[in-house]
C-alpha positions in Angstrom: 44.1 113.1 102.2 42.9 110.2 104.2 40.3 107.8 102.8 37.1 108.1 104.9 37.3 104.1 105.6 40.6 105.1 107.6 39.2 107.7 109.6 37.5 108.2 113.1 36.0 111.2 114.6 37.9 113.4 117.0 36.2 112.9 120.4 36.3 116.9 120.9 35.2 118.3 117.5 34.0 115.4 115.6 36.5 116.2 112.7 37.6 113.1 110.8 41.1 112.0 111.7 43.2 108.8 110.9 42.6 105.7 112.9 45.0 105.5 115.6 45.7 109.3 116.2 46.1 109.7 119.9 47.3 112.9 121.7 47.6 113.4 125.4 45.9 110.0 125.9 42.9 110.6 123.9 41.7 110.3 120.3 41.7 113.8 119.1 42.8 115.9 116.1 45.9 118.2 115.8 43.8 121.2 116.1 42.1 120.2 119.6 45.6 118.9 120.7 47.2 122.3 120.0 44.4 124.2 121.9 44.7 121.9 124.8 48.6 122.5 124.7 48.4 126.2 124.7 45.3 126.8 126.8 44.3 124.1 129.5 47.6 124.2 131.5 47.2 127.8 132.1 43.8 127.3 133.6 42.3 130.1 131.6 38.6 130.8 131.6 36.8 129.7 128.5 33.6 130.0 127.0 32.1 128.1 123.9 30.9 130.1 121.0 27.5 128.5 121.2 27.3 129.2 125.0 26.7 125.8 126.1 30.2 124.8 127.0 29.7 121.5 125.3 33.1 121.8 123.7 35.0 122.0 127.0 33.0 118.9 128.6 34.8 116.8 126.0 38.3 117.7 127.5 37.1 117.0 131.0 35.2 113.8 130.0 38.4 112.4 128.1 40.5 113.4 131.0 43.2 114.8 128.7 46.7 114.8 130.2 49.8 116.8 129.5 52.8 114.7 128.9 55.4 115.3 131.5 
């Protein structure tokens, strides 16, 4: 478990992650990176559970990029 002083928020879900954790060019947790890996390249239609689509805005704001 990480010490809180060595964590920063995931820019998608705000979960605490170790400082320096970057995936696909953005500061995000493993769960959000896994979601991106499986879902975004397929261009599937998504809807946030709360109905606001705030969770998806983070991906587009961060301009997440799949590694070639």
